[in-house]
Structure formats: C-alpha cells, structure tokens
N, C-alpha and C positions, 0 to 999 in steps of 0.2 A: 626254516626256523620262523616261528610266528612271533611277530613283535606286537605287544598289547598296549593299549591305553584303556583308562577307565575314568569316568566322571560319575561321582557319587552324589546323591542328594540333588539331583537336577529336579527342578519344580515343575515337571511335566508328569502326566499320568504315564505308567508303562504302556498302555495300549497306544497312545498317540505317539510315542517314541519308536514302538514296534513297527507301526505303519511305515515309518520313514526307513528304518533299517532293513525291511523286507525290500525296499527299492534297491539299496546299494549291495546287499549281500551277493558275493560272487562276482561283482564288477571289478573292472580295473580301477585302480585308484584315481587316476586321472578322469575317468568317466563318472567315477561316483563324485568328485568333486563339482563337475559340471551338473549332474543330476541334483546335487543338494542345492547348488545355487539357484537352479530353476524351480524348484519346489516351493509352494505358496504357504507351506504350514511352518508354524513358529518353532517346532522341535528341530527342524532342518539345520539351524544355525548351531545349536548346542552339538548335533550329531557331526557338522562340518569340523567343529573345534576339537572333538575327540579323534576324528580321523586325522586331523593335522597333527595332533600329539602322537598318534601311532606311527605317523610317517616320520617324525622326527626321533622317534625312539629307535626307529630302524637305522638311523645314521646314514641313510639315503635319500636325502630332500632333493637332490637334482635329478634323480629318476624315478618320478611317480608312475610313469608308464610300464616300469617293469615290475610293479607291485599289484595285488589283487587283495580284495577284501575277503578274507577266508572265513571269518567269524564274526558275526555282529548280533549281540543280543542286549536286551534291556531286562532287568530285573526289578523286583517290587522293592521300594524303599519305604522308610517310615512314613506314617500319616501324621499330619497336622490336624489336631481336632480343634475345630471352630464351634462357636455357639451363634446361632441366629435367634434373635427375639421373636416370639409368636403372640398371638392374642391371649388375653386372659392371664398375662404374666407367666406364660409357659416359655420353655426354649427348645429349639431342635439343635441337634448336633451334627454337623455335616464335617466332611474330611476333606483336606488338600492332600492330593498324593504326590509322592516323589518317586523317582525312578534312578536306578543305577545302570548306566550305558558302558557296555564292554565291546571293544572292536579290536579284532586281530588281523594284522595284514602280514602276506607272505610273497616270497619271490614267485613270479611266474615260471612255470617249467616248460 
C-alpha cells in the first residue's frame, strides 16, 4: 500500500523541487532523509517535511528503514503576478512560481 503526503502552494518553482525529488526517488526513507539533510538547496527542507508527513501517515514512524520512496513528483501550482517598474513610466510583469509536492512511500518487498 502506498502512503501519500502532499504539500500545496509551496513557494519554489517546480523545476527546483523536481531536482531534489529526482535525488530521493526510489531510495530507502532513511537514506532519503540523510540525502535531504546534506543537500545545500532550499527546497530540500520542504521536501523533507513532506517525506516526514508521508512517514507519519503510514503509522510506522519507528521503522523508516523498511520503507522506500516509491513515487515523488512536483506539479505546477498557480503563479503570483508581480509588477516591476521600468523606465518612462512603464511596467514589466513577472511571475513568482509555486509547486505542489506529492510523495508516496511503501513497504520494501
């Protein structure tokens, strides 16, 4: 059985979150926590929170070594549209991207 956890509206671009999720996908949960603690990118902390939530959803918090990260993906969330003032009274619109992080863990076979 796959145990899921989801974090929606995370203030990182999906591309940056996917780089972190590619590192932990298919790994043991205990190894994934170690890898996330050693990564020097900011989305690793949010992914670690979601992984901890998936582990607690499984009800087996004492045995993370018997679980593996089976599915991990990030989807595109809504954009925050912002305005940057430019020369001659003009304005440029830029976007702040958000992501939805989904992680599924299951028992090792």
